[in-house]
LOROLO-565608 format. One line per field, with one value per residue (C-alpha): residue in one letter; z, x, y; residue number from 1. Coordinates in Angstrom, 3 decimals, decimal comma, padded with zeros to 6 digits. Layout:
r	[a_...]
c3	[Z_...]
c1	[X_...]
c2	[Y_...]
k	[NUM_...]
REM end
This chain:
r	[m_r_c_a_v_g_c_g_l_v_h_v_v_s_d_g_a_g_g_a_k_t_v_r_g_d_p_s_n_p_v_s_r_g_a_a_c_r_r_g_i_h_e_t_a_n_p_r_g_d_r_l_t_r_p_l_v_r_e_d_g_e_l_v_p_v_s_w_s_e_a_v_s_k_a_s_e_a_i_r_s_a_m_e_a_d_p_d_d_v_a_i_l_g_s_g_q_q_t_n_e_a_a_y_a_l_g_k_l_a_r_a_g_i_g_t_r_n_y_d_a_n_t_t_l_c_m_a_s_a_v_a_a_y_y_r_a_f_g_s_d_a_p_p_p_t_y_d_d_v_p_e_a_e_t_h_l_v_w_g_a_n_p_a_v_a_h_p_v_l_f_q_w_i_r_q_s_a_a_d_g_r_l_i_v_v_d_p_v_e_t_k_t_a_t_a_a_d_e_h_v_a_v_e_p_g_g_d_l_e_l_a_r_a_v_l_a_h_l_v_d_t_d_r_i_d_e_s_f_v_d_a_s_t_t_g_f_d_e_v_v_a_d_l_p_s_a_a_d_v_a_a_d_a_g_v_s_l_e_t_v_e_m_l_a_d_a_l_d_d_s_t_l_v_y_w_g_m_g_v_n_q_s_v_r_g_t_a_t_a_g_a_l_v_d_l_c_l_a_s_g_n_l_g_s_g_s_g_p_f_s_l_t_g_q_a_n_s_m_g_t_r_v_c_s_s_k_g_t_w_p_g_h_r_p_f_d_h_p_d_h_r_q_a_i_a_d_a_w_g_v_p_v_s_r_l_p_d_d_a_g_p_g_p_v_g_v_l_d_s_s_p_s_v_v_w_t_v_a_t_n_p_v_a_g_f_p_d_a_t_t_a_i_e_h_l_e_d_a_f_l_v_v_q_d_a_f_r_t_e_t_v_e_l_a_d_v_v_f_p_a_a_t_w_g_e_t_e_g_t_t_m_n_m_e_r_r_v_s_r_v_r_a_a_i_a_p_p_a_d_a_r_p_d_l_d_i_v_a_g_v_a_s_q_v_a_p_g_l_l_p_d_s_p_a_d_p_a_a_v_f_d_e_f_v_a_l_t_a_g_t_n_a_d_c_s_g_l_s_y_a_r_l_d_r_e_q_a_v_r_w_p_a_p_d_l_e_t_s_a_d_y_r_y_d_d_g_s_d_p_a_s_w_s_f_p_t_p_s_g_k_a_r_f_s_t_l_d_g_l_p_l_p_e_p_t_d_e_e_f_p_l_t_l_t_t_g_r_e_a_d_a_y_n_t_g_v_r_s_r_g_g_n_t_a_v_s_d_d_v_a_v_s_d_d_a_s_a_r_p_v_a_r_v_n_p_e_t_i_e_a_y_r_g_a_v_v_e_a_d_g_d_r_c_t_a_i_e_s_r_r_a_s_v_r_v_t_l_a_p_d_d_a_v_p_k_g_l_v_w_l_p_i_h_h_p_l_s_n_t_l_t_t_p_a_v_d_p_v_s_n_e_p_n_f_k_q_c_a_v_r_f_h_r_p_e_r_r]
c3	[000,327_000,922_-001,108_-003,630_-006,769_-005,225_-006,016_-004,647_-003,028_-001,459_001,714_001,770_004,775_006,722_008,555_011,150_013,957_011,901_009,964_006,606_004,998_001,517_-000,190_-003,491_-006,225_-007,111_-010,422_-010,771_-009,281_-012,255_-010,547_-010,525_-012,612_-010,147_-010,266_-006,981_-006,244_-003,409_-000,273_-000,998_-001,112_001,982_004,128_004,401_004,573_007,143_008,432_010,132_013,281_016,497_017,057_019,389_020,574_024,536_025,397_027,716_030,080_031,501_035,133_036,928_034,003_032,342_029,687_031,152_029,714_030,587_030,332_026,544_029,253_031,484_028,441_026,547_030,435_031,326_027,332_026,976_030,190_029,096_026,284_027,720_030,572_027,428_025,229_028,252_028,555_025,112_021,594_020,195_022,734_021,879_019,003_016,417_013,402_011,145_008,989_005,103_006,765_007,592_006,318_005,093_007,358_009,878_008,623_007,957_011,581_013,287_011,582_012,647_016,323_016,071_014,250_015,592_019,013_020,399_017,821_017,301_014,433_015,939_013,301_010,633_008,686_007,585_004,126_004,216_004,787_000,793_-000,778_-000,120_-002,424_-005,241_-003,900_-003,602_-007,287_-008,432_-006,846_-008,183_-011,695_-011,824_-008,797_-006,968_-006,030_-007,636_-010,845_-014,236_-015,647_-014,806_-015,552_-018,465_-020,032_-019,290_-022,078_-024,062_-023,349_-025,624_-023,434_-019,775_-017,584_-014,732_-012,438_-008,767_-007,811_-008,268_-009,536_-009,987_-006,217_-004,738_-006,798_-008,856_-010,157_-011,596_-013,000_-015,247_-017,182_-017,157_-019,270_-021,251_-022,582_-022,690_-025,022_-027,751_-026,694_-024,620_-020,358_-019,260_-015,470_-014,103_-011,074_-008,879_-008,284_-011,369_-009,522_-010,142_-012,967_-014,264_-014,564_-017,038_-019,678_-022,183_-021,086_-017,451_-016,486_-013,496_-012,240_-009,284_-005,781_-005,595_-009,490_-010,542_-010,386_-012,602_-014,899_-014,959_-015,833_-018,374_-020,304_-020,414_-021,560_-024,795_-025,374_-025,880_-027,490_-030,617_-030,880_-029,416_-027,359_-028,112_-028,305_-029,164_-025,855_-023,601_-025,078_-025,141_-021,748_-019,728_-018,009_-016,438_-019,500_-020,741_-017,397_-016,829_-019,899_-019,033_-015,617_-017,447_-017,629_-019,995_-020,953_-020,883_-017,222_-015,681_-017,447_-015,842_-012,776_-012,403_-014,253_-016,943_-020,744_-022,941_-024,775_-022,207_-022,082_-025,659_-025,468_-022,195_-024,567_-027,822_-025,946_-024,787_-028,794_-027,141_-025,799_-022,949_-018,596_-016,730_-013,052_-009,997_-006,249_-003,375_-004,584_-005,639_-003,758_-000,061_-000,916_000,762_-003,448_-003,393_-004,493_-006,986_-008,767_-008,497_-010,123_-013,032_-014,445_-014,817_-016,359_-018,690_-019,925_-020,090_-021,857_-024,466_-025,016_-022,686_-020,810_-022,518_-023,142_-022,623_-021,454_-018,536_-014,956_-012,678_-009,145_-007,534_-004,258_-001,653_001,369_000,761_001,427_000,802_-001,505_001,046_003,982_001,129_000,451_003,866_006,707_006,858_007,328_004,322_003,259_004,577_003,291_-000,775_-001,240_000,758_001,304_005,297_003,995_002,627_004,916_003,079_003,693_006,960_008,234_005,752_007,897_011,258_010,227_008,734_011,733_014,608_016,148_015,828_013,277_015,727_016,594_013,397_012,996_009,747_008,535_007,465_010,431_010,403_009,146_010,990_011,998_013,138_015,252_017,035_017,036_018,730_021,682_022,683_026,192_024,270_021,096_019,472_017,241_014,874_012,230_012,071_013,673_013,379_016,147_013,099_010,323_010,530_010,321_012,963_014,886_017,732_017,890_017,381_020,388_022,738_022,070_022,749_025,423_026,608_025,802_026,958_023,822_022,633_020,133_018,353_016,318_014,751_015,522_018,383_016,555_017,876_018,578_020,889_023,722_024,118_025,606_028,247_026,284_023,516_021,839_019,596_016,411_013,607_009,968_006,876_006,334_009,801_009,230_007,196_005,076_001,878_000,727_-002,754_-004,257_-006,402_-009,839_-008,128_-007,211_-004,523_-003,542_-000,359_001,502_004,257_007,368_006,463_009,268_013,106_014,477_017,020_020,670_021,892_018,901_018,004_014,013_013,893_013,546_016,958_018,351_017,045_017,764_021,601_022,467_021,015_022,874_026,418_024,413_023,143_023,305_020,515_017,569_016,645_016,796_019,452_019,438_017,326_014,522_011,456_008,305_006,325_007,676_008,560_004,574_003,421_006,019_004,437_000,777_001,036_002,196_-001,039_-003,318_-005,854_-004,872_-006,869_-005,456_-005,852_-004,412_-003,860_-005,958_-003,606_-001,437_-000,246_-002,501_-005,494_-004,401_-003,534_-007,622_-009,335_-006,877_-007,868_-009,505_-009,791_-007,933_-009,378_-009,075_-008,688_-009,754_-009,562_-013,073_-013,463_-012,696_-013,665_-016,652_-017,410_-015,175_-016,815_-020,268_-022,610_-025,086_-028,057_-029,378_-026,994_-025,870_-024,377_-021,208_-018,384_-014,860_-011,414_-010,925_-011,413_-014,986_-015,745_-016,819_-015,676_-014,401_-014,970_-011,450_-010,859_-007,852_-007,812_-004,869_-001,557_-001,583_-000,465_002,648_004,162_000,722_001,328_002,521_003,580_006,961_006,233_002,370_001,289_000,385_002,385_000,779_001,581_-000,601_-000,699_-000,904_-002,435_000,162_002,498_003,287_005,249_008,756_008,083_011,266_008,817_006,746_009,506_012,466_016,206_016,276_016,626_019,704_018,385_021,346_021,619_022,712_019,227_017,009_017,847_018,491_017,521_016,275_013,034_012,459_014,534_011,892_008,396_005,633_003,366_-000,360_-001,360_-004,140_-003,852_-005,080_-002,100_000,536_-001,437_-001,230_002,643_003,644_006,760_008,416_007,701_010,215_008,490_010,634_009,223_006,179_007,454_007,257_009,066_009,661_011,785_009,360_010,946_010,168_012,163_014,356_015,311_014,413_013,379_012,681_009,738_007,069_004,264_001,058_-001,993_-005,064_-008,428_-008,987_-006,528_-007,891_-006,012_-002,952_-001,890_000,240_000,103_003,277_004,042_004,841_006,910_009,364_012,698_012,942_009,108_010,086_013,754_010,442_008,293_008,119_009,602_007,261_005,187_002,001_002,335_000,336_001,424_005,041_003,239_004,941_003,121_003,472_000,247_001,451_004,209_004,430_006,155_006,628_007,838_011,088_011,989_015,195_017,996_019,003_021,890]
c1	[-002,624_-001,143_-002,124_-005,245_-004,155_-005,239_-002,700_-003,048_-000,139_000,112_001,561_003,921_003,517_006,166_005,448_004,072_004,650_006,856_004,312_005,186_008,230_007,921_005,477_004,600_002,835_-000,669_-000,591_-004,352_-005,094_-007,187_-006,432_-002,406_-002,115_000,913_002,884_003,951_006,113_008,958_006,880_004,546_005,997_008,242_005,979_004,231_006,178_009,366_007,774_009,856_006,801_006,588_003,885_001,304_000,521_-001,342_-004,374_-002,609_-003,854_-002,325_-001,969_000,440_001,271_002,694_000,748_000,957_-000,181_-004,030_-006,903_-009,100_-011,879_-009,938_-009,135_-012,509_-014,174_-012,512_-012,939_-016,865_-016,654_-015,796_-017,063_-021,002_-020,135_-019,672_-022,366_-024,658_-024,008_-023,783_-023,050_-021,248_-018,656_-016,992_-014,959_-014,141_-011,141_-011,352_-008,939_-008,639_-007,013_-009,825_-011,464_-015,231_-016,484_-014,414_-014,836_-018,987_-019,313_-017,154_-019,476_-022,596_-021,219_-020,185_-023,700_-026,605_-024,854_-023,401_-024,980_-022,267_-021,164_-017,700_-017,226_-014,746_-011,621_-007,854_-009,234_-010,840_-007,076_-006,439_-009,495_-012,250_-011,864_-011,636_-014,986_-016,403_-015,631_-016,919_-020,475_-020,675_-019,960_-021,512_-023,694_-021,845_-018,454_-015,025_-013,885_-015,950_-012,868_-011,104_-007,565_-009,190_-008,753_-005,322_-003,896_-006,863_-005,480_-003,555_-002,165_-001,558_-002,198_-000,736_-001,566_-000,349_000,163_003,860_002,551_006,151_006,745_003,214_001,914_004,299_002,083_-000,298_002,268_003,785_000,527_000,547_003,716_003,780_000,818_002,002_005,178_002,881_001,029_002,321_003,025_002,526_003,147_001,841_004,194_005,971_008,428_010,170_009,447_010,675_006,936_008,196_011,396_009,667_007,524_007,816_006,326_007,221_004,771_006,493_003,302_003,869_003,201_-001,092_-001,214_-003,456_-006,570_-005,701_-003,448_-006,821_-008,599_-006,283_-006,432_-010,576_-010,122_-007,268_-010,198_-013,221_-010,630_-009,127_-012,917_-011,772_-014,584_-016,988_-019,917_-022,514_-020,764_-021,393_-025,062_-026,483_-024,934_-024,024_-025,256_-023,259_-020,706_-022,132_-022,316_-018,908_-017,205_-018,871_-016,359_-013,743_-010,329_-008,208_-006,046_-002,920_-003,318_-004,047_-001,021_001,147_-000,696_-000,103_003,455_003,772_003,714_000,835_002,632_002,870_-000,757_-001,224_000,525_-002,286_-004,803_-003,464_-003,686_-006,928_-007,242_-005,738_-008,131_-006,511_-007,091_-006,422_-004,601_-004,178_-003,841_-002,612_-000,861_-004,758_-007,025_-004,897_-005,153_-008,582_-008,976_-008,849_-012,862_-011,988_-009,250_-010,431_-013,457_-011,491_-009,708_-013,177_-014,212_-012,398_-012,489_-016,420_-015,489_-013,149_-015,446_-012,836_-015,706_-015,252_-013,022_-009,429_-009,948_-011,783_-010,842_-009,388_-008,670_-005,342_-006,349_-003,749_-004,637_-005,008_-009,510_-010,061_-012,872_-013,998_-014,097_-015,894_-019,074_-018,932_-018,210_-021,085_-018,527_-019,042_-022,860_-024,832_-023,807_-024,548_-023,131_-026,912_-026,474_-026,817_-029,183_-032,297_-034,941_-035,877_-032,080_-031,969_-035,200_-034,164_-030,741_-033,055_-035,405_-032,674_-029,865_-033,239_-032,610_-034,757_-034,151_-033,701_-030,624_-028,375_-026,738_-028,917_-025,256_-022,024_-019,970_-016,385_-014,092_-011,029_-009,492_-012,929_-013,857_-010,593_-011,560_-014,333_-012,482_-014,566_-013,770_-013,222_-011,164_-011,434_-008,116_-008,704_-005,754_-004,566_-002,153_-003,205_-000,375_001,890_-000,889_-002,886_-001,945_-000,844_000,271_000,998_-002,931_-003,937_-002,075_-003,089_-006,464_-005,669_-004,110_-007,255_-009,118_-009,216_-008,030_-008,612_-005,692_-006,367_-003,363_-001,552_001,545_003,114_002,740_002,623_-000,574_000,098_002,073_-000,883_-003,165_-004,787_-006,105_-004,211_-006,291_-003,487_-004,912_-004,501_-003,019_-003,264_-002,557_-003,969_-007,952_-010,491_-012,926_-013,190_-011,426_-011,819_-009,405_-009,310_-011,200_-014,262_-012,964_-014,085_-011,963_-011,566_-008,513_-007,907_-006,047_-002,360_-001,514_-002,663_-002,073_000,898_000,175_-003,345_-004,074_-006,774_-009,068_-010,778_-014,020_-013,921_-013,198_-015,193_-017,836_-016,407_-017,178_-020,730_-021,428_-021,022_-022,219_-025,460_-025,903_-027,335_-026,354_-023,438_-023,012_-020,885_-017,284_-015,385_-018,038_-018,840_-017,090_-019,520_-021,800_-021,270_-021,210_-023,762_-025,964_-023,849_-024,476_-028,569_-027,895_-026,675_-029,218_-030,663_-028,033_-025,159_-022,916_-025,008_-023,208_-025,957_-024,599_-022,417_-021,292_-018,248_-019,349_-019,489_-016,295_-014,107_-015,140_-014,019_-012,025_-012,486_-015,636_-016,790_-019,443_-021,686_-022,767_-026,871_-027,453_-025,198_-023,998_-023,084_-019,542_-019,584_-017,260_-016,870_-019,934_-022,636_-022,444_-024,242_-022,011_-023,659_-023,658_-023,372_-026,866_-026,628_-024,894_-026,466_-025,796_-027,146_-028,312_-031,358_-031,382_-029,796_-026,858_-022,902_-022,705_-019,749_-018,331_-018,205_-016,250_-013,680_-011,620_-010,515_-006,970_-003,806_-004,319_-000,559_001,370_005,073_006,088_008,936_009,052_008,436_010,129_009,279_006,816_007,081_005,411_004,942_004,798_005,972_009,149_009,575_008,934_007,229_003,277_001,393_003,527_005,567_005,374_005,617_008,947_010,396_010,755_010,040_008,937_010,150_008,101_006,929_007,857_010,481_013,550_013,495_012,177_016,129_017,756_021,132_021,121_020,484_018,867_015,501_015,977_013,826_015,402_014,423_015,623_016,258_017,378_020,528_020,268_017,706_020,475_023,006_020,592_019,729_023,322_023,499_020,787_022,707_024,963_027,730_029,511_031,344_029,712_025,877_024,138_021,629_018,806_015,275_012,406_010,169_006,239_003,931_003,391_006,457_010,206_011,931_014,817_015,848_019,094_019,621_020,234_020,662_018,392_017,921_014,474_013,355_012,274_013,820_011,587_010,039_011,209_009,765_009,389_008,272_004,834_006,238_008,123_006,265_007,281_007,161_003,044_003,669_004,707_001,838_-002,053_-004,805_-007,130_-009,077_-011,181_-014,674_-016,388_-014,744_-012,628_-009,353_-006,364_-004,425_-001,258_000,683_002,127_002,734_004,530_008,283_012,221_015,289_016,728_020,115_019,644_021,530_023,845_022,558]
c2	[-018,263_-014,097_-011,564_-010,900_-013,140_-016,438_-018,386_-022,333_-023,606_-027,046_-027,931_-031,367_-032,392_-035,165_-037,950_-037,863_-034,349_-032,836_-030,276_-028,949_-030,057_-028,057_-025,376_-025,671_-024,139_-026,059_-026,905_-028,083_-024,517_-022,888_-019,629_-019,533_-023,340_-024,027_-020,655_-018,742_-016,115_-015,931_-014,727_-017,079_-019,676_-018,161_-017,009_-020,256_-022,441_-020,770_-016,522_-015,007_-013,559_-014,860_-016,670_-016,973_-019,872_-019,545_-016,968_-014,057_-011,819_-008,516_-009,635_-006,592_-005,309_-008,600_-010,711_-014,142_-017,387_-018,547_-020,978_-020,360_-020,081_-017,556_-015,632_-015,562_-014,520_-011,768_-010,379_-011,451_-009,280_-006,722_-006,363_-007,015_-004,505_-002,300_-003,048_-002,743_001,085_001,857_-000,831_001,880_001,343_-001,116_-000,744_-004,388_-004,141_-006,715_-008,292_-009,069_-012,047_-014,175_-016,462_-015,859_-017,588_-016,060_-012,179_-013,208_-014,738_-011,606_-009,297_-011,104_-011,213_-007,242_-005,969_-008,334_-010,019_-006,271_-003,704_-001,796_000,797_000,739_-002,565_-002,006_-003,895_-002,916_-003,666_000,049_001,106_-000,229_-000,954_001,746_004,408_002,134_000,219_003,654_004,233_001,338_001,131_005,037_004,179_000,705_000,410_-002,157_-003,185_-005,389_-005,003_-006,178_-008,016_-010,251_-012,817_-014,362_-010,765_-009,409_-011,934_-010,400_-006,754_-005,103_-002,163_-002,568_001,002_001,000_003,105_004,178_000,897_-002,181_-005,006_-006,494_-006,478_-006,127_-009,254_-010,785_-013,953_-011,143_-009,228_-012,556_-012,826_-008,567_-009,274_-011,468_-010,391_-006,834_-008,567_-008,456_-004,696_-001,494_-001,566_001,562_002,603_005,698_006,539_009,143_006,140_004,659_001,258_-002,140_-002,083_001,207_-000,859_-002,576_-000,230_000,793_003,825_005,333_008,806_010,506_011,990_014,595_013,084_013,694_014,855_011,668_013,157_016,327_013,556_011,722_014,705_015,783_012,541_012,696_016,206_015,399_012,323_014,978_017,544_015,202_013,285_009,766_009,956_006,289_007,671_005,224_003,326_006,808_007,271_003,505_002,596_005,816_008,987_011,819_012,788_015,390_016,923_015,998_017,137_020,716_021,045_019,481_022,715_022,291_019,171_021,324_023,177_020,116_018,639_020,548_020,462_017,037_017,975_016,252_017,364_017,865_015,073_012,158_013,001_012,742_009,504_007,810_008,830_007,340_004,012_003,718_004,043_-000,179_-002,394_-001,345_-002,662_000,607_-001,303_000,056_000,112_002,305_005,158_006,441_004,974_005,776_009,897_012,677_012,315_008,543_007,411_010,879_009,530_006,203_007,260_009,461_006,207_004,708_007,571_006,627_003,800_004,200_007,306_005,353_002,343_000,441_-001,869_-005,102_-008,286_-007,578_-003,847_-002,184_-000,767_-003,127_-002,153_-003,951_-005,283_-006,329_-008,891_-012,574_-012,092_-008,202_-009,304_-011,805_-009,236_-007,013_-009,270_-011,091_-009,129_-006,635_-004,028_-001,699_-003,478_-006,072_-009,932_-009,540_-006,537_-005,592_-001,630_-000,338_002,467_000,087_-000,916_-003,587_-005,231_-004,173_-006,848_-009,382_-009,484_-008,809_-011,740_-013,969_-013,362_-013,368_-010,174_-006,929_-004,936_-001,663_-003,965_-003,414_-000,066_001,781_002,832_001,686_003,404_006,476_003,772_002,662_006,029_007,184_004,374_004,606_008,375_007,525_006,548_003,572_001,583_-002,074_-002,589_-006,159_-006,100_-009,187_-010,352_-007,016_-004,456_-000,861_-000,144_000,051_-000,176_003,719_006,707_009,139_005,958_007,674_008,824_005,394_003,937_006,422_005,332_001,851_002,647_003,890_000,908_-002,261_-003,767_-007,358_-009,162_-011,822_-012,537_-015,439_-013,247_-011,363_-007,758_-004,294_-004,188_-007,251_-005,748_-003,384_-006,038_-006,551_-010,648_-011,933_-014,594_-016,724_-017,941_-020,358_-018,805_-020,102_-023,565_-024,638_-023,167_-024,983_-022,989_-019,652_-016,890_-014,658_-013,025_-009,624_-010,897_-012,398_-015,767_-017,881_-020,833_-023,740_-023,149_-026,176_-027,030_-028,714_-028,498_-028,740_-024,691_-024,336_-025,214_-023,892_-021,554_-021,753_-021,149_-017,382_-018,750_-021,001_-017,778_-015,750_-018,042_-019,044_-015,155_-015,163_-018,185_-015,528_-012,132_-013,055_-016,684_-018,534_-016,395_-018,139_-021,871_-023,194_-022,930_-025,614_-024,116_-026,312_-023,874_-025,266_-024,893_-021,002_-021,009_-021,740_-019,531_-016,199_-018,271_-017,724_-014,676_-013,424_-014,460_-012,672_-009,825_-008,132_-010,425_-013,110_-016,206_-018,594_-021,231_-022,284_-025,188_-027,057_-029,993_-027,669_-026,091_-029,026_-029,847_-027,162_-025,769_-022,061_-020,279_-016,436_-014,679_-013,955_-017,822_-017,505_-021,688_-024,754_-024,789_-020,584_-018,732_-015,465_-013,909_-010,244_-008,489_-006,230_-007,604_-010,140_-009,278_-008,057_-004,560_-001,261_-001,409_-004,726_-003,522_-003,453_-002,060_-001,618_001,362_003,411_004,518_000,776_002,920_003,501_006,762_008,799_010,960_013,770_014,231_016,676_015,666_017,436_019,625_017,259_017,960_018,775_020,103_021,327_024,376_026,504_024,647_021,149_021,052_017,311_015,098_011,716_008,639_005,054_001,913_-002,064_-003,584_-007,050_-009,692_-008,050_-007,328_-005,122_-004,285_-007,213_-009,814_-012,331_-011,424_-008,847_-010,971_-010,059_-006,913_-003,565_-001,182_001,970_004,062_007,701_005,490_003,617_006,705_008,142_005,429_005,029_000,870_000,815_-001,963_-000,860_002,118_002,215_002,866_006,188_005,791_009,665_011,356_011,835_015,785_015,636_014,063_017,130_019,910_018,693_017,961_019,919_017,526_014,592_012,830_010,012_007,574_003,539_004,298_005,076_007,994_009,130_011,489_012,577_012,867_015,172_015,729_017,343_014,612_012,709_012,600_009,378_008,422_006,721_005,346_006,920_005,433_007,441_006,353_008,193_006,027_008,407_012,149_015,209_016,672_012,889_010,594_007,065_004,662_001,026_000,434_-002,746_-000,644_-000,140_003,110_004,665_005,178_007,463_010,268_010,223_012,220_011,275_012,361_010,613_010,633_011,942_009,115_005,866_006,839_005,863_007,247_009,448_007,876_008,413_012,342_014,004_017,151_016,227_018,122_016,558_017,034_016,189_014,282_014,292_010,982_009,376]
k	[1_2_3_4_5_6_7_8_9_10_11_12_13_14_15_16_17_18_19_20_21_22_23_24_25_26_27_28_29_30_31_32_33_34_35_36_37_38_39_40_41_42_43_44_45_46_47_48_49_50_51_52_53_54_55_56_57_58_59_60_61_62_63_64_65_66_67_68_69_70_71_72_73_74_75_76_77_78_79_80_81_82_83_84_85_86_87_88_89_90_91_92_93_94_95_96_97_98_99_100_101_102_103_104_105_106_107_108_109_110_111_112_113_114_115_116_117_118_119_120_121_122_123_124_125_126_127_128_129_130_131_132_133_134_135_136_137_138_139_140_141_142_143_144_145_146_147_148_149_150_151_152_153_154_155_156_157_158_159_160_161_162_163_164_165_166_167_168_169_170_171_172_173_174_175_176_177_178_179_180_181_182_183_184_185_186_187_188_189_190_191_192_193_194_195_196_197_198_199_200_201_202_203_204_205_206_207_208_209_210_211_212_213_214_215_216_217_218_219_220_221_222_223_224_225_226_227_228_229_230_231_232_233_234_235_236_237_238_239_240_241_242_243_244_245_246_247_248_249_250_251_252_253_254_255_256_257_258_259_260_261_262_263_264_265_266_267_268_269_270_271_272_273_274_275_276_277_278_279_280_281_282_283_284_285_286_287_288_289_290_291_292_293_294_295_296_297_298_299_300_301_302_303_304_305_306_307_308_309_310_311_312_313_314_315_316_317_318_319_320_321_322_323_324_325_326_327_328_329_330_331_332_333_334_335_336_337_338_339_340_341_342_343_344_345_346_347_348_349_350_351_352_353_354_355_356_357_358_359_360_361_362_363_364_365_366_367_368_369_370_371_372_373_374_375_376_377_378_379_380_381_382_383_384_385_386_387_388_389_390_391_392_393_394_395_396_397_398_399_400_401_402_403_404_405_406_407_408_409_410_411_412_413_414_415_416_417_418_419_420_421_422_423_424_425_426_427_428_429_430_431_432_433_434_435_436_437_438_439_440_441_442_443_444_445_446_447_448_449_450_451_452_453_454_455_456_457_458_459_460_461_462_463_464_465_466_467_468_469_470_471_472_473_474_475_476_477_478_479_480_481_482_483_484_485_486_487_488_489_490_491_492_493_494_495_496_497_498_499_500_501_502_503_504_505_506_507_508_509_510_511_512_513_514_515_516_517_518_519_520_521_522_523_524_525_526_527_528_529_530_531_532_533_534_535_536_537_538_539_540_541_542_543_544_545_546_547_548_549_550_551_552_553_554_555_556_557_558_559_560_561_562_563_564_565_566_567_568_569_570_571_572_573_574_575_576_577_578_579_580_581_582_583_584_585_586_587_588_589_590_591_592_593_594_595_596_597_598_599_600_601_602_603_604_605_606_607_608_609_610_611_612_613_614_615_616_617_618_619_620_621_622_623_624_625_626_627_628_629_630_631_632_633_634_635_636_637_638_639_640_641_642_643_644_645_646_647_648_649_650_651_652_653_654_655_656_657_658_659_660_661_662_663_664_665_666_667_668_669_670_671_672_673_674_675_676_677_678_679_680_681_682_683_684_685_686_687_688]
REM end
């Protein structure tokens, strides 16, 4: 697995010790039916990253190989010392790159063994705003639709997402369905997805909330509201309508015409799936905008077969992290602030309820901003992946840093202890894809040298930090899975009907799965009439969003007249450690380097380059400038690109220098950072 589509891959293993020979899509997989993208194949068969194979500890400023017992003891001693003074002095950052079993064990250790509230995962950096919007609307996380609804949809509205690049297999299904309907893309940039669309709406960067509200206002003005559904199955509609601005005014704020708003409203007359991604979520207005997209579905009656809100999850097991890991809720989406659920978890885990934090914590940015004395990162690379990365680096440098990863990332270079981990294809367990399907993953080959599965590493640390809380290492993934699913019985994310035996038999099962037979399809509906919908909210009805959204934290001005945004490139993912090879240290020397190979490539409209040609250095066919924000300056290679609107600068999220420029501002509801817009300028670099 490489992303949250959840494609099944088969490793064809050569005889003897040769390892995986080829990788291909699995025709028997019920999710992907043999389909697989190039990135998934290549990153599995031949990842370019530098694998970690031995435990390391820092001695005299250098990372040196040691035994597992020495590495685990050194990390555990630091954790115990910090937690004795204050459990919150230990910070743990997990990942959507772990199995469900490893995520569950890490959360259990963090919350019940250590007792820290400073625990989160990198999934908050990409999906937390969608999660918050789902909870506010439906009382439960995860999209109502499934992949079965893609061929049933008449219109596919892709908003702030680029699935042609990020989710190629899913995009194939969308294009096949749209061939008999239509595909509309809302994005400031003419992305690969937009070029394939019937309509491309080039919204003003950061103007998504205004555009969504303009469409809702136009639905009201033109009597397109599905009144029977709204009256029977929702609350809060009148309050939202009372505060709606005029469609024309907010359309202008979004940089689009009223005719464009009419086109979008007309699309919602059809059975429409509304997909969105990081362009919506990664903003201080992420929860408000995601909620506004859900509102469009509710108001137009686009809930049910072939329609509905469908957030596009990124990492392979981001959904599993949301259900299993105790980062935002207790297992099974049990709310943190509900005393009965907190007590049930304490009883199941055999710890006093006072040990468990009573809130989910401050989010990843807040976790590091609390200046913990010990930080443990698992399958995540905050040096490259956090906003305002220079500040994140300072916090990591001040802490005792334990890094658990399969690859030698930029964060490894700051570590005091390094645990080498197994990766996909080397470990046993389960995952959940973006449509709530739980699947088995298996080890086709052994991890290299001394690398170990994440679950075993977590269990090894737990044996010294909280003896008896987790099984001894090596842990049995099936037993950990059974413990997890038992805790979900009766919850909104009920997985209690799942077992390894059932998954081996059926390959993939969607939750809620409360018994041995059920595999859920569309959520919340029994399919009879508008009054048949039932949501896990106090009223039993879906709720319209009343969030206004904060102003963007860094609008352009005379000093910083350009807007920086970030996005994914084809065949790359997250911080790119599997695809770009080696690592690029985040340092002042690299940030101002004359070496073009070390620099990120900035896509910029040719007219923007011409307008700021005084800040551009040209030599040997290479155009270079320095991008400056209020936090950092990074030398970049300029790539003229008409697909990028004037005034916008596009950088890849995969380069470790990109996030030195971004703002640490976060959404006040979800704690997700505002990666997508910050103010920058060009500055003429000096040759070194």
